[in-house]
C-alpha positions in Angstrom: 43.3 74.0 54.3 45.7 71.7 56.5 42.8 71.0 58.6 40.6 69.7 55.6 44.0 67.5 54.3 44.2 65.8 57.9 40.6 64.9 58.0 40.9 63.0 54.8 44.2 61.5 56.3 42.5 60.1 59.2 39.8 58.6 56.9 42.7 56.2 55.7 42.6 53.1 57.7 46.5 52.0 57.6 47.1 55.0 59.6 47.7 54.6 63.1 48.7 58.0 64.4 49.2 61.6 62.6 52.1 63.9 63.7 52.8 67.2 62.0 56.4 68.1 61.3 56.9 71.8 61.1 59.8 74.3 62.0 60.9 76.3 65.1 60.7 79.1 63.4 58.5 82.1 64.6 56.3 81.8 61.2 54.7 78.4 62.0 53.7 79.5 65.5 49.9 80.5 64.6 49.8 76.7 62.2 51.0 75.2 65.2 48.3 77.1 67.5 45.4 75.9 64.9 46.9 72.7 64.7 47.0 71.8 68.4 43.7 73.6 68.8 42.1 71.0 66.7 43.7 68.5 68.7 46.6 67.3 66.2 49.9 66.1 67.6 52.8 68.6 66.4 56.7 68.4 66.5 58.6 71.3 65.5 62.3 71.2 64.5 65.0 73.0 62.3 63.5 75.4 59.1 66.3 73.9 57.0 66.6 70.4 58.1 63.3 68.7 57.3 64.8 65.1 57.5 66.0 66.2 61.2 62.4 67.1 61.8 61.0 63.6 61.1 63.8 62.1 63.4 62.6 64.1 66.3 58.8 62.9 65.1 60.3 59.4 65.2 62.4 60.1 69.0 59.0 61.0 70.4 56.4 59.0 68.6 58.5 55.6 67.8 57.2 53.9 64.8 58.3 51.3 62.3 57.3 52.6 59.4 56.4 56.7 58.2 53.8 57.4 55.6 54.8 61.0 54.5 52.6 63.5 52.8 53.2 66.9 52.1 50.9 69.6 53.6 50.0 70.9 50.2 47.9 68.3 49.3 44.0 69.0 50.5 42.9 66.8 47.9 44.6 63.7 49.2 43.0 60.6 48.8 42.7 58.0 52.1 42.0 55.1 49.1 45.6 55.6 47.4 47.3 56.2 51.1 45.8 52.9 52.2 46.6 51.0 48.4 50.7 52.4 48.8 50.5 51.3 52.3 49.6 47.9 51.8 51.8 47.3 48.8 54.9 48.4 50.8 54.4 45.7 53.3 53.4 43.3 50.6 56.7 44.2 48.7 58.7 44.0 51.6 60.1 47.7 50.6 62.1 49.7 52.3 60.5 52.4 50.5 57.9 52.9 48.4 55.9 55.9 46.7 53.3 56.4 44.0 55.8 59.2 42.4 58.8 57.7 41.3 57.2 56.9 37.9 53.9 59.1 38.3 50.3 58.1 37.5 47.9 59.9 39.7 47.1 63.5 39.8 49.9 65.9 41.1 48.6 66.3 45.0 48.1 62.4 45.5 51.6 61.8 46.1 52.1 59.0 49.3 55.7 57.9 50.2 55.9 54.8 52.7 59.0 54.1 54.6 61.0 52.0 57.2 62.0 54.3 60.0 65.6 53.0 59.6 65.8 54.2 56.4 65.2 57.5 57.7 67.7 56.8 60.6 70.4 55.7 57.9 69.5 58.8 55.6 69.6 61.3 58.5 73.0 59.4 59.8 74.8 59.8 56.3 73.0 62.6 54.7 75.1 65.9 55.0 73.9 67.5 51.7 71.5 70.6 52.1 69.3 69.2 49.6 68.8 65.6 51.1 68.3 67.2 54.7 65.5 69.9 53.0 64.0 66.9 50.7 63.5 64.0 52.9 63.5 61.0 50.9 66.0 62.6 48.1 68.8 60.3 49.8 66.6 57.2 48.8 66.6 58.2 45.3 70.4 58.9 45.4 71.2 55.5 47.0 68.4 53.5 45.2 70.8 50.7 45.1 71.5 50.3 49.0 67.6 50.2 49.9 64.4 48.3 48.0 62.5 50.7 46.6 59.2 50.2 44.8 57.3 52.5 42.4 53.2 52.1 42.7 50.9 52.7 39.7 47.3 53.1 39.5 46.0 49.7 39.7 43.4 50.6 37.0 46.0 51.7 34.6 45.4 55.3 34.0 47.4 58.0 33.8 46.0 61.4 35.1 50.0 62.7 35.3 48.5 65.9 33.6 45.8 67.0 36.1 47.3 69.5 39.0 45.5 69.0 42.5 48.4 70.5 44.6 48.2 74.0 46.1 51.8 76.3 45.6 50.1 79.2 44.3 46.5 81.3 43.9 45.4 79.7 41.0 45.9 76.8 42.9 43.9 77.4 45.9 41.3 78.7 44.0 40.8 75.3 41.8 40.6 73.2 45.2 38.2 75.6 46.7 36.4 75.4 43.4 36.2 71.4 44.0 35.3 71.7 47.7 32.5 74.4 47.0 31.0 71.4 44.0 31.5 68.4 46.3 31.5 68.8 50.0 27.8 69.8 50.6 26.9 66.6 48.5 29.1 64.2 50.5 32.2 65.4 53.0 33.8 62.1 52.1 34.0 62.6 48.4 37.3 61.0 47.3 39.5 61.1 44.4 37.6 59.0 42.1 34.5 61.8 42.8 37.4 64.7 41.7 37.9 62.9 38.7 34.1 62.2 37.6 33.2 65.9 38.8 36.2 67.4 36.0 34.6 65.0 33.4 32.1 66.2 33.4 32.9 69.8 33.7 36.6 69.7 32.0 36.4 73.6 32.1 37.0 73.6 35.8 40.1 71.1 35.6 43.6 72.5 36.5 46.6 70.8 34.4 50.1 71.0 35.1 50.7 72.9 31.7 51.9 76.2 33.6 53.5 74.6 36.5 55.6 71.7 36.1 54.9 68.5 38.5 57.9 68.7 41.3 59.9 70.7 38.9 62.7 71.8 41.6 62.5 68.4 43.0 63.1 66.7 39.8 66.0 69.2 38.9 67.6 67.2 41.6 66.7 64.1 40.5 68.0 64.2 36.9 68.6 60.5 35.6 67.1 59.2 38.7 63.3 59.3 38.7 63.1 56.0 36.3 65.2 54.0 39.0 67.5 51.3 38.2 66.8 48.7 40.7 63.2 50.0 41.4 60.1 47.7 41.2 56.9 48.9 39.3 54.3 47.2 42.2 50.9 46.1 41.1 48.1 46.1 44.1 48.4 42.6 46.2 45.7 40.0 45.2 43.2 39.0 47.7 44.4 42.1 50.0 40.3 43.1 50.3 40.3 46.5 49.0 
């Protein structure tokens, strides 16, 4: 599944390099072997300190900007990645994502953050939750950073759709999407998935049984509508 996701990420024109940050736990040995055999760069770090892993990535692969994508999103959209990244630069943000006030399906989350912001968080964050949920510290320090939220530029709200993979039913749904669309167009994007689900609504999977980011939202109570955050529209004349 992760190889499918990485194939999609490679199609984003704003991504210069892909590095997978995983743990040093033996349970991830097979994953690392699969990724390295496929030619992907991997950095390993503490199991419970995901923020620390990101700092290890930055130490090994210096960069000014980090695009964070979680590995449970095999339908991630290169188009959405590019939209969010370009708006991050246009707005001059320290952190910008499309999931503070989401409009896209669960499974198309994109976070863009300055490397310097991550290093600040790593220095300041001692809370276990902030070490595990990499950007939680940004939400909690939203007056310290310039934070932006990106909405679907076409005004759609598809937040009821569930495209992430956390359980067997999620996996079965994503498998059905690949079986339906891959042979027709291996470069299918999220618009193609939406069109397929409009044609076959019985195939759709919603967040009714599995609320979006339930565990993280519990930590962010009162912070998802951030005071000081800015809703961003796509920059005009960007050539998108």
